[in-house]
C-alpha positions in Angstrom: 12.3 -0.6 -5.3 13.8 -2.2 -8.4 13.2 -5.8 -9.5 16.3 -8.1 -9.7 16.4 -7.8 -13.5 16.1 -4.1 -13.4 18.9 -3.9 -10.9 21.0 -6.2 -13.1 20.3 -4.2 -16.2 21.2 -0.7 -14.7 24.4 -2.3 -13.3 25.4 -3.7 -16.8 24.5 -0.4 -18.5 26.7 1.6 -16.2 29.6 -0.8 -16.3 29.7 -0.6 -20.1 29.4 3.2 -20.0 32.4 3.3 -17.6 34.4 0.9 -19.7 33.7 2.3 -23.3 31.7 5.4 -23.0 29.0 3.8 -25.1 25.8 2.2 -23.8 25.3 -1.5 -24.8 23.1 -2.7 -27.7 19.7 -4.2 -27.1 21.2 -7.5 -28.3 24.2 -7.2 -25.7 21.7 -6.4 -22.9 19.5 -9.5 -23.9 22.5 -11.8 -23.7 23.8 -10.3 -20.6 20.4 -10.8 -18.7 19.7 -14.1 -20.4 16.4 -12.8 -21.8 14.5 -14.5 -24.6 13.7 -11.4 -26.6 14.6 -7.8 -27.1 11.1 -6.7 -26.0 11.9 -7.9 -22.5 15.0 -5.5 -22.6 12.6 -2.7 -23.9 10.3 -3.1 -20.9 13.1 -3.1 -18.4 14.5 0.1 -19.9 11.1 1.6 -20.0 10.5 0.8 -16.3 14.0 2.2 -15.4 13.3 5.4 -17.3 9.8 5.9 -15.7 11.5 5.6 -12.3 14.1 8.2 -13.2 17.1 5.9 -13.1 18.1 6.2 -16.8 17.1 8.5 -19.7 17.4 8.0 -23.5 19.4 10.6 -25.4 17.3 12.1 -28.3 17.7 11.0 -31.9 19.9 8.0 -31.1 18.8 4.4 -30.8 21.8 3.3 -28.8 22.1 6.2 -26.4 21.3 5.7 -22.7 22.6 7.7 -19.8 22.4 6.5 -16.2 20.9 9.4 -14.1 21.2 7.6 -10.8 22.0 4.2 -9.3 20.2 2.1 -6.7 21.7 2.4 -3.2 23.8 -0.8 -3.3 25.0 -0.5 -7.0 28.6 0.6 -6.6 30.4 0.7 -9.8 33.9 1.5 -11.0 37.0 2.5 -8.9 36.6 3.8 -5.4 35.5 7.4 -5.0 35.5 9.9 -1.9 32.7 8.9 0.5 31.0 12.2 0.0 30.3 11.5 -3.6 28.5 8.2 -2.9 26.7 8.9 0.4 23.4 10.0 -1.1 21.0 7.3 -2.3 20.6 7.5 -6.0 23.1 10.3 -6.4 23.2 11.9 -9.9 25.9 10.5 -12.2 28.3 12.7 -14.1 27.4 13.4 -17.6 29.7 11.5 -20.2 31.5 13.6 -22.6 31.8 10.8 -25.2 28.9 10.8 -27.6 27.3 7.3 -27.7 27.3 5.6 -31.1 24.1 5.2 -32.9 22.9 1.7 -33.7 19.8 0.2 -35.3 18.2 -1.7 -32.3 14.9 -3.4 -33.3 12.0 -4.4 -31.1 9.4 -6.9 -32.0 6.1 -5.5 -31.1 2.7 -7.3 -31.2 0.7 -6.9 -34.5 -3.0 -6.9 -33.7 -4.7 -6.9 -37.3 -6.3 -3.8 -38.8 -7.8 -0.6 -37.6 -10.3 1.6 -39.4 -9.5 5.1 -40.4 -13.1 5.4 -41.6 -16.1 3.6 -40.3 -15.2 1.4 -37.4 -14.2 -2.2 -38.1 -13.3 -5.0 -36.0 -9.7 -4.8 -34.5 -8.4 -8.4 -35.0 -6.2 -9.8 -32.2 -3.4 -11.8 -33.8 -0.3 -13.6 -32.6 2.1 -12.1 -35.2 4.6 -9.3 -34.5 6.5 -6.8 -36.5 10.0 -5.3 -36.0 10.1 -1.6 -35.0 13.2 0.6 -34.6 13.6 1.2 -30.8 14.2 4.9 -31.4 10.4 5.2 -32.5 9.2 4.1 -29.2 9.1 5.7 -25.8 8.4 4.4 -22.4 5.5 1.9 -21.9 4.1 -1.0 -23.8 3.3 -0.7 -27.5 1.6 -2.6 -30.3 0.9 -2.1 -33.9 -2.1 -2.0 -36.1 -2.4 -1.8 -39.9 -4.5 1.2 -40.9 -7.5 0.7 -43.3 -9.3 3.8 -44.8 -8.6 7.3 -45.6 -10.5 9.3 -42.8 -7.2 10.4 -41.2 -5.2 11.5 -44.4 -5.1 15.2 -43.3 -3.2 14.1 -40.2 -0.7 12.2 -42.5 -2.2 8.7 -41.8 -2.8 6.7 -45.0 -4.5 3.4 -45.9 -1.9 0.6 -45.5 0.2 2.5 -42.9 1.1 0.7 -39.6 0.1 2.8 -36.5 2.4 2.2 -33.5 0.2 2.6 -30.5 1.1 3.1 -26.7 -1.2 0.9 -24.7 -3.2 3.1 -22.4 -6.8 3.5 -21.2 -6.8 7.3 -21.0 -6.0 10.3 -23.3 -6.4 13.9 -23.5 -8.8 15.9 -25.9 -7.3 16.3 -29.2 -4.9 13.2 -29.2 -5.2 10.5 -31.8 -6.4 7.3 -30.1 -7.5 3.6 -30.7 -11.1 3.9 -29.5 -13.1 0.6 -29.1 -16.8 1.1 -29.6 -19.4 -1.3 -27.9 -16.6 -3.7 -27.1 -16.7 -4.8 -30.8 -15.3 -2.2 -33.3 -12.2 -0.2 -33.2 -11.2 2.9 -35.0 -8.4 5.4 -35.1 -9.6 8.9 -34.5 -9.1 12.3 -32.7 -10.6 12.1 -29.3 -13.0 14.8 -28.1 -15.4 15.1 -25.1 -18.5 17.1 -25.7 -21.3 17.4 -23.1 -20.7 14.2 -21.5 -20.3 12.2 -24.8 -17.4 11.2 -26.8 -16.8 12.5 -30.2 -14.4 10.7 -32.5 -13.2 13.2 -35.1 -11.8 12.3 -38.6 -9.0 14.2 -40.3 -10.8 14.2 -43.6 -13.6 16.7 -44.7 -15.4 13.9 -46.4 -16.3 12.3 -43.1 -18.5 13.3 -40.3 -17.5 12.9 -36.7 -18.9 9.9 -34.7 -20.6 10.7 -31.6 -21.2 8.1 -28.8 -22.4 8.0 -25.3 -19.2 8.0 -23.1 -20.0 4.5 -21.8 -19.9 3.0 -25.3 -16.3 4.0 -26.0 -13.1 2.7 -24.4 -9.6 4.1 -25.1 -7.2 1.3 -25.9 -4.2 3.3 -26.8 -2.9 6.5 -28.3 -0.8 7.0 -31.4 3.0 7.0 -30.9 4.2 6.8 -34.4 3.8 5.4 -38.0 5.5 3.1 -40.3 5.0 3.2 -44.0 6.0 1.0 -46.8 6.8 2.3 -50.3 6.2 -0.1 -53.1 
């Protein structure tokens, strides 16, 4: 069951694909749906992708394919009844390669995260622009990395960690872990005999081991941004 905005967006994307062979930009989708920001478009696209209505083509920011349509979304010129009888029938693959574009999404920037000893993750009201191609489905936020305990994983002091918001993760994933509801750190997550071990990626640091109830996963690493001065 799609929301009205999700339904409106998939109709707009399909109409643009039929007309031009190129999916609309985030700015065009924002204007077509009368939304205030591109982040709203990103949330709608993520929801449609999770439900299997659309998919993103790899390595292109402006490349969406409609996999199926809702039952009452009839687009384009009339087709034989057999092609439209099934609800959510698969759409034919387009032969025209969508044109790449640099769509940008503003994600919340929530202060600094330790890649060393845990420090407080500061909640803030600021945001930072992120290329849409770096983000997959789901809600994301950014944190500035402080410290050097994850350098062997390619994460350096001053980097910006792009984090997918989630409260669960598998062993071996890099997560934002909140300890005692006060301090946050960026580490590999391991479960060890009923306890949580937060492993660094730097031989100069020791693992941090806590009782399981003291640690909450607040997200897992989805990408990195780095500034060169």
